[in-house]
PyMOL Python script that loads the backbone (N, CA, C, O; Angstrom):
from pymol import cmd

cmd.read_pdbstr("""\
ATOM      1  N   MET A   1     -12.151  23.908  -6.709  1.00  0.00           N
ATOM      2  CA  MET A   1     -11.475  22.645  -6.511  1.00  0.00           C
ATOM      3  C   MET A   1     -11.655  21.783  -7.765  1.00  0.00           C
ATOM      4  O   MET A   1     -12.722  21.771  -8.378  1.00  0.00           O
ATOM      5  N   THR A   2     -10.610  21.076  -8.126  1.00  0.00           N
ATOM      6  CA  THR A   2     -10.642  20.174  -9.262  1.00  0.00           C
ATOM      7  C   THR A   2     -11.436  18.924  -8.904  1.00  0.00           C
ATOM      8  O   THR A   2     -11.237  18.344  -7.837  1.00  0.00           O
ATOM      9  N   LYS A   3     -12.340  18.506  -9.797  1.00  0.00           N
ATOM     10  CA  LYS A   3     -13.140  17.304  -9.554  1.00  0.00           C
ATOM     11  C   LYS A   3     -12.245  16.064  -9.648  1.00  0.00           C
ATOM     12  O   LYS A   3     -11.385  15.972 -10.524  1.00  0.00           O
ATOM     13  N   ARG A   4     -12.457  15.129  -8.749  1.00  0.00           N
ATOM     14  CA  ARG A   4     -11.714  13.877  -8.801  1.00  0.00           C
ATOM     15  C   ARG A   4     -12.651  12.740  -9.151  1.00  0.00           C
ATOM     16  O   ARG A   4     -13.819  12.746  -8.761  1.00  0.00           O
ATOM     17  N   ASN A   5     -12.139  11.765  -9.887  1.00  0.00           N
ATOM     18  CA  ASN A   5     -12.960  10.618 -10.260  1.00  0.00           C
ATOM     19  C   ASN A   5     -12.371   9.332  -9.681  1.00  0.00           C
ATOM     20  O   ASN A   5     -12.499   8.263 -10.278  1.00  0.00           O
ATOM     21  N   TRP A   6     -11.734   9.436  -8.533  1.00  0.00           N
ATOM     22  CA  TRP A   6     -11.158   8.285  -7.863  1.00  0.00           C
ATOM     23  C   TRP A   6     -11.506   8.338  -6.387  1.00  0.00           C
ATOM     24  O   TRP A   6     -11.788   9.407  -5.845  1.00  0.00           O
ATOM     25  N   THR A   7     -11.487   7.181  -5.739  1.00  0.00           N
ATOM     26  CA  THR A   7     -11.746   7.084  -4.312  1.00  0.00           C
ATOM     27  C   THR A   7     -10.446   6.906  -3.550  1.00  0.00           C
ATOM     28  O   THR A   7     -10.209   7.572  -2.542  1.00  0.00           O
ATOM     29  N   VAL A   8      -9.602   5.997  -4.041  1.00  0.00           N
ATOM     30  CA  VAL A   8      -8.294   5.743  -3.445  1.00  0.00           C
ATOM     31  C   VAL A   8      -7.255   5.893  -4.534  1.00  0.00           C
ATOM     32  O   VAL A   8      -7.391   5.320  -5.615  1.00  0.00           O
ATOM     33  N   LEU A   9      -6.230   6.652  -4.256  1.00  0.00           N
ATOM     34  CA  LEU A   9      -5.124   6.847  -5.189  1.00  0.00           C
ATOM     35  C   LEU A   9      -3.863   6.333  -4.527  1.00  0.00           C
ATOM     36  O   LEU A   9      -3.469   6.828  -3.471  1.00  0.00           O
ATOM     37  N   LEU A  10      -3.229   5.349  -5.132  1.00  0.00           N
ATOM     38  CA  LEU A  10      -1.984   4.803  -4.600  1.00  0.00           C
ATOM     39  C   LEU A  10      -0.813   5.434  -5.339  1.00  0.00           C
ATOM     40  O   LEU A  10      -0.782   5.473  -6.569  1.00  0.00           O
ATOM     41  N   ILE A  11       0.144   5.925  -4.571  1.00  0.00           N
ATOM     42  CA  ILE A  11       1.352   6.511  -5.141  1.00  0.00           C
ATOM     43  C   ILE A  11       2.515   5.630  -4.709  1.00  0.00           C
ATOM     44  O   ILE A  11       2.751   5.448  -3.514  1.00  0.00           O
ATOM     45  N   GLY A  12       3.236   5.089  -5.671  1.00  0.00           N
ATOM     46  CA  GLY A  12       4.345   4.203  -5.337  1.00  0.00           C
ATOM     47  C   GLY A  12       5.618   4.611  -6.030  1.00  0.00           C
ATOM     48  O   GLY A  12       5.613   5.421  -6.957  1.00  0.00           O
ATOM     49  N   GLY A  13       6.710   4.038  -5.565  1.00  0.00           N
ATOM     50  CA  GLY A  13       7.995   4.318  -6.175  1.00  0.00           C
ATOM     51  C   GLY A  13       9.130   4.059  -5.203  1.00  0.00           C
ATOM     52  O   GLY A  13       8.909   3.718  -4.041  1.00  0.00           O
ATOM     53  N   SER A  14      10.325   4.223  -5.687  1.00  0.00           N
ATOM     54  CA  SER A  14      11.523   3.989  -4.882  1.00  0.00           C
ATOM     55  C   SER A  14      11.656   5.014  -3.773  1.00  0.00           C
ATOM     56  O   SER A  14      11.022   6.068  -3.804  1.00  0.00           O
ATOM     57  N   SER A  15      12.484   4.695  -2.801  1.00  0.00           N
ATOM     58  CA  SER A  15      12.758   5.608  -1.694  1.00  0.00           C
ATOM     59  C   SER A  15      13.383   6.897  -2.202  1.00  0.00           C
ATOM     60  O   SER A  15      14.238   6.881  -3.087  1.00  0.00           O
ATOM     61  N   GLY A  16      12.947   8.004  -1.636  1.00  0.00           N
ATOM     62  CA  GLY A  16      13.582   9.285  -1.902  1.00  0.00           C
ATOM     63  C   GLY A  16      13.224   9.967  -3.212  1.00  0.00           C
ATOM     64  O   GLY A  16      13.905  10.914  -3.605  1.00  0.00           O
ATOM     65  N   ILE A  17      12.177   9.518  -3.906  1.00  0.00           N
ATOM     66  CA  ILE A  17      11.873  10.146  -5.200  1.00  0.00           C
ATOM     67  C   ILE A  17      10.779  11.202  -5.119  1.00  0.00           C
ATOM     68  O   ILE A  17      10.436  11.823  -6.125  1.00  0.00           O
ATOM     69  N   GLY A  18      10.224  11.410  -3.908  1.00  0.00           N
ATOM     70  CA  GLY A  18       9.252  12.472  -3.737  1.00  0.00           C
ATOM     71  C   GLY A  18       7.804  12.031  -3.599  1.00  0.00           C
ATOM     72  O   GLY A  18       6.896  12.824  -3.851  1.00  0.00           O
ATOM     73  N   LYS A  19       7.567  10.784  -3.203  1.00  0.00           N
ATOM     74  CA  LYS A  19       6.190  10.290  -3.054  1.00  0.00           C
ATOM     75  C   LYS A  19       5.417  11.100  -2.016  1.00  0.00           C
ATOM     76  O   LYS A  19       4.267  11.472  -2.251  1.00  0.00           O
ATOM     77  N   THR A  20       6.029  11.371  -0.891  1.00  0.00           N
ATOM     78  CA  THR A  20       5.352  12.114   0.166  1.00  0.00           C
ATOM     79  C   THR A  20       5.050  13.538  -0.279  1.00  0.00           C
ATOM     80  O   THR A  20       3.953  14.040  -0.034  1.00  0.00           O
ATOM     81  N   ARG A  21       5.988  14.183  -0.917  1.00  0.00           N
ATOM     82  CA  ARG A  21       5.767  15.550  -1.421  1.00  0.00           C
ATOM     83  C   ARG A  21       4.609  15.565  -2.411  1.00  0.00           C
ATOM     84  O   ARG A  21       3.748  16.443  -2.356  1.00  0.00           O
ATOM     85  N   LEU A  22       4.591  14.583  -3.321  1.00  0.00           N
ATOM     86  CA  LEU A  22       3.504  14.485  -4.290  1.00  0.00           C
ATOM     87  C   LEU A  22       2.171  14.236  -3.583  1.00  0.00           C
ATOM     88  O   LEU A  22       1.162  14.857  -3.916  1.00  0.00           O
ATOM     89  N   ALA A  23       2.172  13.330  -2.611  1.00  0.00           N
ATOM     90  CA  ALA A  23       0.939  13.025  -1.877  1.00  0.00           C
ATOM     91  C   ALA A  23       0.397  14.266  -1.172  1.00  0.00           C
ATOM     92  O   ALA A  23      -0.813  14.491  -1.152  1.00  0.00           O
ATOM     93  N   LYS A  24       1.282  15.062  -0.599  1.00  0.00           N
ATOM     94  CA  LYS A  24       0.839  16.283   0.086  1.00  0.00           C
ATOM     95  C   LYS A  24       0.219  17.271  -0.903  1.00  0.00           C
ATOM     96  O   LYS A  24      -0.788  17.906  -0.591  1.00  0.00           O
ATOM     97  N   LYS A  25       0.807  17.404  -2.083  1.00  0.00           N
ATOM     98  CA  LYS A  25       0.249  18.303  -3.104  1.00  0.00           C
ATOM     99  C   LYS A  25      -1.127  17.812  -3.558  1.00  0.00           C
ATOM    100  O   LYS A  25      -2.074  18.592  -3.656  1.00  0.00           O
ATOM    101  N   VAL A  26      -1.224  16.507  -3.834  1.00  0.00           N
ATOM    102  CA  VAL A  26      -2.502  15.926  -4.260  1.00  0.00           C
ATOM    103  C   VAL A  26      -3.543  16.130  -3.170  1.00  0.00           C
ATOM    104  O   VAL A  26      -4.691  16.469  -3.456  1.00  0.00           O
ATOM    105  N   SER A  27      -3.143  15.925  -1.921  1.00  0.00           N
ATOM    106  CA  SER A  27      -4.042  16.105  -0.788  1.00  0.00           C
ATOM    107  C   SER A  27      -4.558  17.539  -0.694  1.00  0.00           C
ATOM    108  O   SER A  27      -5.736  17.765  -0.416  1.00  0.00           O
ATOM    109  N   GLU A  28      -3.682  18.493  -0.925  1.00  0.00           N
ATOM    110  CA  GLU A  28      -4.084  19.902  -0.904  1.00  0.00           C
ATOM    111  C   GLU A  28      -5.069  20.222  -2.024  1.00  0.00           C
ATOM    112  O   GLU A  28      -6.074  20.898  -1.804  1.00  0.00           O
ATOM    113  N   ILE A  29      -4.776  19.737  -3.207  1.00  0.00           N
ATOM    114  CA  ILE A  29      -5.620  20.028  -4.372  1.00  0.00           C
ATOM    115  C   ILE A  29      -7.007  19.417  -4.225  1.00  0.00           C
ATOM    116  O   ILE A  29      -8.013  20.076  -4.485  1.00  0.00           O
ATOM    117  N   TYR A  30      -7.056  18.141  -3.804  1.00  0.00           N
ATOM    118  CA  TYR A  30      -8.317  17.410  -3.766  1.00  0.00           C
ATOM    119  C   TYR A  30      -8.956  17.321  -2.377  1.00  0.00           C
ATOM    120  O   TYR A  30     -10.002  16.693  -2.209  1.00  0.00           O
ATOM    121  N   LYS A  31      -8.326  17.950  -1.392  1.00  0.00           N
ATOM    122  CA  LYS A  31      -8.837  17.885  -0.017  1.00  0.00           C
ATOM    123  C   LYS A  31      -9.029  16.427   0.413  1.00  0.00           C
ATOM    124  O   LYS A  31     -10.062  16.057   0.971  1.00  0.00           O
ATOM    125  N   ALA A  32      -8.013  15.617   0.139  1.00  0.00           N
ATOM    126  CA  ALA A  32      -8.060  14.189   0.427  1.00  0.00           C
ATOM    127  C   ALA A  32      -7.152  13.862   1.614  1.00  0.00           C
ATOM    128  O   ALA A  32      -6.227  14.609   1.931  1.00  0.00           O
ATOM    129  N   LYS A  33      -7.432  12.750   2.251  1.00  0.00           N
ATOM    130  CA  LYS A  33      -6.610  12.278   3.358  1.00  0.00           C
ATOM    131  C   LYS A  33      -5.400  11.521   2.814  1.00  0.00           C
ATOM    132  O   LYS A  33      -5.460  10.909   1.748  1.00  0.00           O
ATOM    133  N   ILE A  34      -4.315  11.576   3.561  1.00  0.00           N
ATOM    134  CA  ILE A  34      -3.132  10.788   3.231  1.00  0.00           C
ATOM    135  C   ILE A  34      -3.032   9.661   4.255  1.00  0.00           C
ATOM    136  O   ILE A  34      -3.037   9.897   5.463  1.00  0.00           O
ATOM    137  N   ILE A  35      -2.943   8.454   3.757  1.00  0.00           N
ATOM    138  CA  ILE A  35      -2.749   7.291   4.614  1.00  0.00           C
ATOM    139  C   ILE A  35      -1.511   6.568   4.094  1.00  0.00           C
ATOM    140  O   ILE A  35      -1.463   6.155   2.935  1.00  0.00           O
ATOM    141  N   GLU A  36      -0.524   6.421   4.950  1.00  0.00           N
ATOM    142  CA  GLU A  36       0.711   5.745   4.554  1.00  0.00           C
ATOM    143  C   GLU A  36       0.476   4.236   4.485  1.00  0.00           C
ATOM    144  O   GLU A  36      -0.068   3.648   5.419  1.00  0.00           O
ATOM    145  N   ALA A  37       0.882   3.618   3.391  1.00  0.00           N
ATOM    146  CA  ALA A  37       0.713   2.170   3.231  1.00  0.00           C
ATOM    147  C   ALA A  37       1.447   1.412   4.326  1.00  0.00           C
ATOM    148  O   ALA A  37       0.976   0.368   4.777  1.00  0.00           O
ATOM    149  N   ASP A  38       2.594   1.923   4.758  1.00  0.00           N
ATOM    150  CA  ASP A  38       3.341   1.264   5.836  1.00  0.00           C
ATOM    151  C   ASP A  38       2.521   1.227   7.126  1.00  0.00           C
ATOM    152  O   ASP A  38       2.580   0.250   7.873  1.00  0.00           O
ATOM    153  N   ASP A  39       1.759   2.286   7.387  1.00  0.00           N
ATOM    154  CA  ASP A  39       0.916   2.311   8.589  1.00  0.00           C
ATOM    155  C   ASP A  39      -0.202   1.287   8.490  1.00  0.00           C
ATOM    156  O   ASP A  39      -0.494   0.585   9.458  1.00  0.00           O
ATOM    157  N   VAL A  40      -0.830   1.201   7.318  1.00  0.00           N
ATOM    158  CA  VAL A  40      -1.894   0.219   7.109  1.00  0.00           C
ATOM    159  C   VAL A  40      -1.314  -1.192   7.225  1.00  0.00           C
ATOM    160  O   VAL A  40      -1.902  -2.059   7.871  1.00  0.00           O
ATOM    161  N   SER A  41      -0.176  -1.412   6.605  1.00  0.00           N
ATOM    162  CA  SER A  41       0.475  -2.720   6.656  1.00  0.00           C
ATOM    163  C   SER A  41       0.827  -3.109   8.094  1.00  0.00           C
ATOM    164  O   SER A  41       0.588  -4.243   8.507  1.00  0.00           O
ATOM    165  N   SER A  42       1.389  -2.177   8.848  1.00  0.00           N
ATOM    166  CA  SER A  42       1.746  -2.455  10.248  1.00  0.00           C
ATOM    167  C   SER A  42       0.514  -2.801  11.069  1.00  0.00           C
ATOM    168  O   SER A  42       0.550  -3.713  11.894  1.00  0.00           O
ATOM    169  N   LEU A  43      -0.571  -2.078  10.846  1.00  0.00           N
ATOM    170  CA  LEU A  43      -1.815  -2.350  11.563  1.00  0.00           C
ATOM    171  C   LEU A  43      -2.348  -3.737  11.216  1.00  0.00           C
ATOM    172  O   LEU A  43      -2.749  -4.492  12.103  1.00  0.00           O
ATOM    173  N   ILE A  44      -2.353  -4.073   9.924  1.00  0.00           N
ATOM    174  CA  ILE A  44      -2.837  -5.394   9.502  1.00  0.00           C
ATOM    175  C   ILE A  44      -1.967  -6.491  10.106  1.00  0.00           C
ATOM    176  O   ILE A  44      -2.487  -7.480  10.621  1.00  0.00           O
ATOM    177  N   LYS A  45      -0.648  -6.323  10.046  1.00  0.00           N
ATOM    178  CA  LYS A  45       0.262  -7.329  10.613  1.00  0.00           C
ATOM    179  C   LYS A  45       0.030  -7.518  12.107  1.00  0.00           C
ATOM    180  O   LYS A  45       0.075  -8.642  12.606  1.00  0.00           O
ATOM    181  N   ALA A  46      -0.217  -6.421  12.822  1.00  0.00           N
ATOM    182  CA  ALA A  46      -0.380  -6.487  14.271  1.00  0.00           C
ATOM    183  C   ALA A  46      -1.717  -7.087  14.696  1.00  0.00           C
ATOM    184  O   ALA A  46      -1.851  -7.565  15.823  1.00  0.00           O
ATOM    185  N   THR A  47      -2.695  -7.066  13.814  1.00  0.00           N
ATOM    186  CA  THR A  47      -4.043  -7.490  14.215  1.00  0.00           C
ATOM    187  C   THR A  47      -4.580  -8.702  13.458  1.00  0.00           C
ATOM    188  O   THR A  47      -5.733  -9.089  13.646  1.00  0.00           O
ATOM    189  N   THR A  48      -3.748  -9.305  12.603  1.00  0.00           N
ATOM    190  CA  THR A  48      -4.209 -10.458  11.822  1.00  0.00           C
ATOM    191  C   THR A  48      -3.186 -11.581  11.855  1.00  0.00           C
ATOM    192  O   THR A  48      -2.078 -11.439  12.370  1.00  0.00           O
ATOM    193  N   LYS A  49      -3.603 -12.700  11.285  1.00  0.00           N
ATOM    194  CA  LYS A  49      -2.726 -13.863  11.150  1.00  0.00           C
ATOM    195  C   LYS A  49      -2.272 -13.986   9.700  1.00  0.00           C
ATOM    196  O   LYS A  49      -2.930 -13.491   8.785  1.00  0.00           O
ATOM    197  N   LYS A  50      -1.154 -14.644   9.509  1.00  0.00           N
ATOM    198  CA  LYS A  50      -0.624 -14.862   8.160  1.00  0.00           C
ATOM    199  C   LYS A  50      -1.621 -15.604   7.282  1.00  0.00           C
ATOM    200  O   LYS A  50      -1.679 -15.372   6.075  1.00  0.00           O
ATOM    201  N   GLU A  51      -2.393 -16.481   7.872  1.00  0.00           N
ATOM    202  CA  GLU A  51      -3.364 -17.267   7.102  1.00  0.00           C
ATOM    203  C   GLU A  51      -4.447 -16.368   6.493  1.00  0.00           C
ATOM    204  O   GLU A  51      -4.982 -16.675   5.427  1.00  0.00           O
ATOM    205  N   ASP A  52      -4.768 -15.268   7.166  1.00  0.00           N
ATOM    206  CA  ASP A  52      -5.823 -14.374   6.696  1.00  0.00           C
ATOM    207  C   ASP A  52      -5.313 -13.324   5.712  1.00  0.00           C
ATOM    208  O   ASP A  52      -6.041 -12.921   4.805  1.00  0.00           O
ATOM    209  N   TYR A  53      -4.080 -12.882   5.884  1.00  0.00           N
ATOM    210  CA  TYR A  53      -3.472 -11.849   5.036  1.00  0.00           C
ATOM    211  C   TYR A  53      -2.063 -12.284   4.634  1.00  0.00           C
ATOM    212  O   TYR A  53      -1.081 -11.677   5.061  1.00  0.00           O
ATOM    213  N   PRO A  54      -1.961 -13.336   3.812  1.00  0.00           N
ATOM    214  CA  PRO A  54      -0.646 -13.897   3.494  1.00  0.00           C
ATOM    215  C   PRO A  54       0.299 -12.932   2.781  1.00  0.00           C
ATOM    216  O   PRO A  54       1.504 -12.964   3.033  1.00  0.00           O
ATOM    217  N   ALA A  55      -0.209 -12.086   1.909  1.00  0.00           N
ATOM    218  CA  ALA A  55       0.678 -11.177   1.176  1.00  0.00           C
ATOM    219  C   ALA A  55       1.271 -10.119   2.103  1.00  0.00           C
ATOM    220  O   ALA A  55       2.453  -9.793   2.002  1.00  0.00           O
ATOM    221  N   VAL A  56       0.453  -9.588   3.001  1.00  0.00           N
ATOM    222  CA  VAL A  56       0.941  -8.564   3.932  1.00  0.00           C
ATOM    223  C   VAL A  56       2.002  -9.157   4.863  1.00  0.00           C
ATOM    224  O   VAL A  56       2.976  -8.486   5.205  1.00  0.00           O
ATOM    225  N   HIS A  57       1.813 -10.397   5.265  1.00  0.00           N
ATOM    226  CA  HIS A  57       2.753 -11.060   6.174  1.00  0.00           C
ATOM    227  C   HIS A  57       3.931 -11.718   5.439  1.00  0.00           C
ATOM    228  O   HIS A  57       4.854 -12.216   6.083  1.00  0.00           O
ATOM    229  N   TYR A  58       3.909 -11.725   4.121  1.00  0.00           N
ATOM    230  CA  TYR A  58       4.856 -12.492   3.305  1.00  0.00           C
ATOM    231  C   TYR A  58       6.322 -12.233   3.646  1.00  0.00           C
ATOM    232  O   TYR A  58       7.077 -13.186   3.842  1.00  0.00           O
ATOM    233  N   TRP A  59       6.739 -10.990   3.721  1.00  0.00           N
ATOM    234  CA  TRP A  59       8.164 -10.673   3.901  1.00  0.00           C
ATOM    235  C   TRP A  59       8.637 -10.848   5.327  1.00  0.00           C
ATOM    236  O   TRP A  59       9.808 -10.598   5.611  1.00  0.00           O
ATOM    237  N   MET A  60       7.768 -11.268   6.237  1.00  0.00           N
ATOM    238  CA  MET A  60       8.174 -11.482   7.625  1.00  0.00           C
ATOM    239  C   MET A  60       8.903 -12.809   7.779  1.00  0.00           C
ATOM    240  O   MET A  60       9.473 -13.078   8.837  1.00  0.00           O
ATOM    241  N   GLY A  61       8.895 -13.642   6.743  1.00  0.00           N
ATOM    242  CA  GLY A  61       9.563 -14.936   6.787  1.00  0.00           C
ATOM    243  C   GLY A  61      10.931 -14.866   6.142  1.00  0.00           C
ATOM    244  O   GLY A  61      11.625 -13.853   6.233  1.00  0.00           O
ATOM    245  N   ASP A  62      11.308 -15.941   5.497  1.00  0.00           N
ATOM    246  CA  ASP A  62      12.624 -16.043   4.870  1.00  0.00           C
ATOM    247  C   ASP A  62      12.612 -15.659   3.399  1.00  0.00           C
ATOM    248  O   ASP A  62      13.593 -15.902   2.697  1.00  0.00           O
ATOM    249  N   SER A  63      11.539 -15.072   2.921  1.00  0.00           N
ATOM    250  CA  SER A  63      11.416 -14.728   1.506  1.00  0.00           C
ATOM    251  C   SER A  63      12.423 -13.648   1.117  1.00  0.00           C
ATOM    252  O   SER A  63      12.731 -12.756   1.908  1.00  0.00           O
ATOM    253  N   ASP A  64      12.924 -13.741  -0.097  1.00  0.00           N
ATOM    254  CA  ASP A  64      13.913 -12.784  -0.606  1.00  0.00           C
ATOM    255  C   ASP A  64      13.347 -12.131  -1.861  1.00  0.00           C
ATOM    256  O   ASP A  64      13.122 -12.805  -2.866  1.00  0.00           O
ATOM    257  N   TRP A  65      13.117 -10.819  -1.807  1.00  0.00           N
ATOM    258  CA  TRP A  65      12.524 -10.105  -2.930  1.00  0.00           C
ATOM    259  C   TRP A  65      13.371 -10.230  -4.187  1.00  0.00           C
ATOM    260  O   TRP A  65      12.838 -10.182  -5.296  1.00  0.00           O
ATOM    261  N   ARG A  66      14.681 -10.389  -4.033  1.00  0.00           N
ATOM    262  CA  ARG A  66      15.555 -10.503  -5.214  1.00  0.00           C
ATOM    263  C   ARG A  66      15.313 -11.816  -5.946  1.00  0.00           C
ATOM    264  O   ARG A  66      15.365 -11.868  -7.175  1.00  0.00           O
ATOM    265  N   GLN A  67      15.052 -12.864  -5.197  1.00  0.00           N
ATOM    266  CA  GLN A  67      14.803 -14.165  -5.827  1.00  0.00           C
ATOM    267  C   GLN A  67      13.397 -14.246  -6.423  1.00  0.00           C
ATOM    268  O   GLN A  67      13.147 -15.067  -7.305  1.00  0.00           O
ATOM    269  N   ALA A  68      12.488 -13.412  -5.954  1.00  0.00           N
ATOM    270  CA  ALA A  68      11.118 -13.416  -6.478  1.00  0.00           C
ATOM    271  C   ALA A  68      11.074 -12.894  -7.899  1.00  0.00           C
ATOM    272  O   ALA A  68      10.169 -13.242  -8.658  1.00  0.00           O
ATOM    273  N   GLY A  69      12.033 -12.066  -8.270  1.00  0.00           N
ATOM    274  CA  GLY A  69      12.067 -11.509  -9.619  1.00  0.00           C
ATOM    275  C   GLY A  69      10.989 -10.452  -9.829  1.00  0.00           C
ATOM    276  O   GLY A  69      10.173 -10.195  -8.943  1.00  0.00           O
ATOM    277  N   ILE A  70      10.998  -9.856 -10.992  1.00  0.00           N
ATOM    278  CA  ILE A  70      10.047  -8.789 -11.305  1.00  0.00           C
ATOM    279  C   ILE A  70       8.618  -9.304 -11.257  1.00  0.00           C
ATOM    280  O   ILE A  70       7.764  -8.696 -10.611  1.00  0.00           O
ATOM    281  N   ASP A  71       8.347 -10.419 -11.932  1.00  0.00           N
ATOM    282  CA  ASP A  71       6.980 -10.947 -11.969  1.00  0.00           C
ATOM    283  C   ASP A  71       6.480 -11.313 -10.572  1.00  0.00           C
ATOM    284  O   ASP A  71       5.326 -11.051 -10.232  1.00  0.00           O
ATOM    285  N   GLY A  72       7.348 -11.915  -9.772  1.00  0.00           N
ATOM    286  CA  GLY A  72       6.965 -12.286  -8.409  1.00  0.00           C
ATOM    287  C   GLY A  72       6.670 -11.073  -7.545  1.00  0.00           C
ATOM    288  O   GLY A  72       5.732 -11.088  -6.748  1.00  0.00           O
ATOM    289  N   ASN A  73       7.467 -10.021  -7.700  1.00  0.00           N
ATOM    290  CA  ASN A  73       7.245  -8.803  -6.924  1.00  0.00           C
ATOM    291  C   ASN A  73       5.986  -8.071  -7.368  1.00  0.00           C
ATOM    292  O   ASN A  73       5.259  -7.530  -6.535  1.00  0.00           O
ATOM    293  N   VAL A  74       5.723  -8.047  -8.664  1.00  0.00           N
ATOM    294  CA  VAL A  74       4.502  -7.411  -9.170  1.00  0.00           C
ATOM    295  C   VAL A  74       3.286  -8.169  -8.667  1.00  0.00           C
ATOM    296  O   VAL A  74       2.302  -7.555  -8.254  1.00  0.00           O
ATOM    297  N   LYS A  75       3.340  -9.495  -8.695  1.00  0.00           N
ATOM    298  CA  LYS A  75       2.226 -10.308  -8.181  1.00  0.00           C
ATOM    299  C   LYS A  75       2.016 -10.011  -6.699  1.00  0.00           C
ATOM    300  O   LYS A  75       0.881  -9.851  -6.251  1.00  0.00           O
ATOM    301  N   TRP A  76       3.107  -9.938  -5.940  1.00  0.00           N
ATOM    302  CA  TRP A  76       2.997  -9.649  -4.515  1.00  0.00           C
ATOM    303  C   TRP A  76       2.344  -8.279  -4.283  1.00  0.00           C
ATOM    304  O   TRP A  76       1.479  -8.150  -3.417  1.00  0.00           O
ATOM    305  N   LEU A  77       2.745  -7.269  -5.039  1.00  0.00           N
ATOM    306  CA  LEU A  77       2.153  -5.936  -4.893  1.00  0.00           C
ATOM    307  C   LEU A  77       0.656  -5.953  -5.186  1.00  0.00           C
ATOM    308  O   LEU A  77      -0.122  -5.298  -4.492  1.00  0.00           O
ATOM    309  N   LYS A  78       0.256  -6.691  -6.202  1.00  0.00           N
ATOM    310  CA  LYS A  78      -1.174  -6.819  -6.522  1.00  0.00           C
ATOM    311  C   LYS A  78      -1.916  -7.513  -5.387  1.00  0.00           C
ATOM    312  O   LYS A  78      -3.014  -7.103  -5.011  1.00  0.00           O
ATOM    313  N   ASP A  79      -1.308  -8.572  -4.841  1.00  0.00           N
ATOM    314  CA  ASP A  79      -1.936  -9.306  -3.745  1.00  0.00           C
ATOM    315  C   ASP A  79      -2.070  -8.435  -2.496  1.00  0.00           C
ATOM    316  O   ASP A  79      -3.104  -8.462  -1.828  1.00  0.00           O
ATOM    317  N   VAL A  80      -1.030  -7.664  -2.181  1.00  0.00           N
ATOM    318  CA  VAL A  80      -1.096  -6.755  -1.036  1.00  0.00           C
ATOM    319  C   VAL A  80      -2.196  -5.723  -1.249  1.00  0.00           C
ATOM    320  O   VAL A  80      -2.968  -5.436  -0.334  1.00  0.00           O
ATOM    321  N   SER A  81      -2.268  -5.171  -2.444  1.00  0.00           N
ATOM    322  CA  SER A  81      -3.306  -4.187  -2.753  1.00  0.00           C
ATOM    323  C   SER A  81      -4.698  -4.778  -2.533  1.00  0.00           C
ATOM    324  O   SER A  81      -5.575  -4.115  -1.979  1.00  0.00           O
ATOM    325  N   ALA A  82      -4.895  -6.002  -2.959  1.00  0.00           N
ATOM    326  CA  ALA A  82      -6.193  -6.659  -2.775  1.00  0.00           C
ATOM    327  C   ALA A  82      -6.490  -6.861  -1.288  1.00  0.00           C
ATOM    328  O   ALA A  82      -7.633  -6.709  -0.855  1.00  0.00           O
ATOM    329  N   GLU A  83      -5.466  -7.201  -0.511  1.00  0.00           N
ATOM    330  CA  GLU A  83      -5.668  -7.407   0.927  1.00  0.00           C
ATOM    331  C   GLU A  83      -5.913  -6.089   1.672  1.00  0.00           C
ATOM    332  O   GLU A  83      -6.495  -6.097   2.757  1.00  0.00           O
ATOM    333  N   PHE A  84      -5.485  -4.980   1.113  1.00  0.00           N
ATOM    334  CA  PHE A  84      -5.690  -3.675   1.734  1.00  0.00           C
ATOM    335  C   PHE A  84      -7.134  -3.178   1.566  1.00  0.00           C
ATOM    336  O   PHE A  84      -7.553  -2.268   2.282  1.00  0.00           O
ATOM    337  N   VAL A  85      -7.893  -3.756   0.640  1.00  0.00           N
ATOM    338  CA  VAL A  85      -9.226  -3.235   0.316  1.00  0.00           C
ATOM    339  C   VAL A  85     -10.122  -3.186   1.556  1.00  0.00           C
ATOM    340  O   VAL A  85     -10.672  -2.132   1.874  1.00  0.00           O
ATOM    341  N   LEU A  86     -10.275  -4.295   2.249  1.00  0.00           N
ATOM    342  CA  LEU A  86     -11.190  -4.323   3.393  1.00  0.00           C
ATOM    343  C   LEU A  86     -10.773  -3.336   4.494  1.00  0.00           C
ATOM    344  O   LEU A  86     -11.613  -2.574   4.971  1.00  0.00           O
ATOM    345  N   PRO A  87      -9.508  -3.331   4.906  1.00  0.00           N
ATOM    346  CA  PRO A  87      -9.124  -2.339   5.939  1.00  0.00           C
ATOM    347  C   PRO A  87      -9.324  -0.896   5.470  1.00  0.00           C
ATOM    348  O   PRO A  87      -9.754  -0.055   6.259  1.00  0.00           O
ATOM    349  N   LEU A  88      -9.026  -0.595   4.221  1.00  0.00           N
ATOM    350  CA  LEU A  88      -9.197   0.770   3.735  1.00  0.00           C
ATOM    351  C   LEU A  88     -10.670   1.155   3.634  1.00  0.00           C
ATOM    352  O   LEU A  88     -11.024   2.311   3.862  1.00  0.00           O
ATOM    353  N   GLU A  89     -11.528   0.195   3.292  1.00  0.00           N
ATOM    354  CA  GLU A  89     -12.962   0.482   3.223  1.00  0.00           C
ATOM    355  C   GLU A  89     -13.534   0.822   4.594  1.00  0.00           C
ATOM    356  O   GLU A  89     -14.537   1.528   4.699  1.00  0.00           O
ATOM    357  N   SER A  90     -12.892   0.316   5.643  1.00  0.00           N
ATOM    358  CA  SER A  90     -13.420   0.557   6.997  1.00  0.00           C
ATOM    359  C   SER A  90     -13.019   1.919   7.547  1.00  0.00           C
ATOM    360  O   SER A  90     -13.482   2.305   8.620  1.00  0.00           O
ATOM    361  N   LEU A  91     -12.171   2.651   6.838  1.00  0.00           N
ATOM    362  CA  LEU A  91     -11.745   3.980   7.317  1.00  0.00           C
ATOM    363  C   LEU A  91     -12.809   5.029   7.114  1.00  0.00           C
ATOM    364  O   LEU A  91     -12.605   6.192   7.463  1.00  0.00           O
TER     365      LEU A  91
END
""", "prot")
cmd.dss("prot")
cmd.show_as("cartoon", "prot")
cmd.util.cbc("prot")
cmd.orient("prot")
């Protein structure tokens, strides 16, 4: 088995480009678990308040990703990633 030097590996990209296929290959090589970000996000949304996890709950309002622009969307992705840390650590 190939040695890994990471604990959590995030794979992102547009719909239909092969993220799941890549994740399955990585999982096979490294004997790692696959956790879908959408599942984690849904769990956080269902069990928390917007005040506690504002980035995860952000798009549930009237926000428009197109108006946020590239910088706004990148900031949001970073914020969501930071909010995912505690739930992912508990797995």
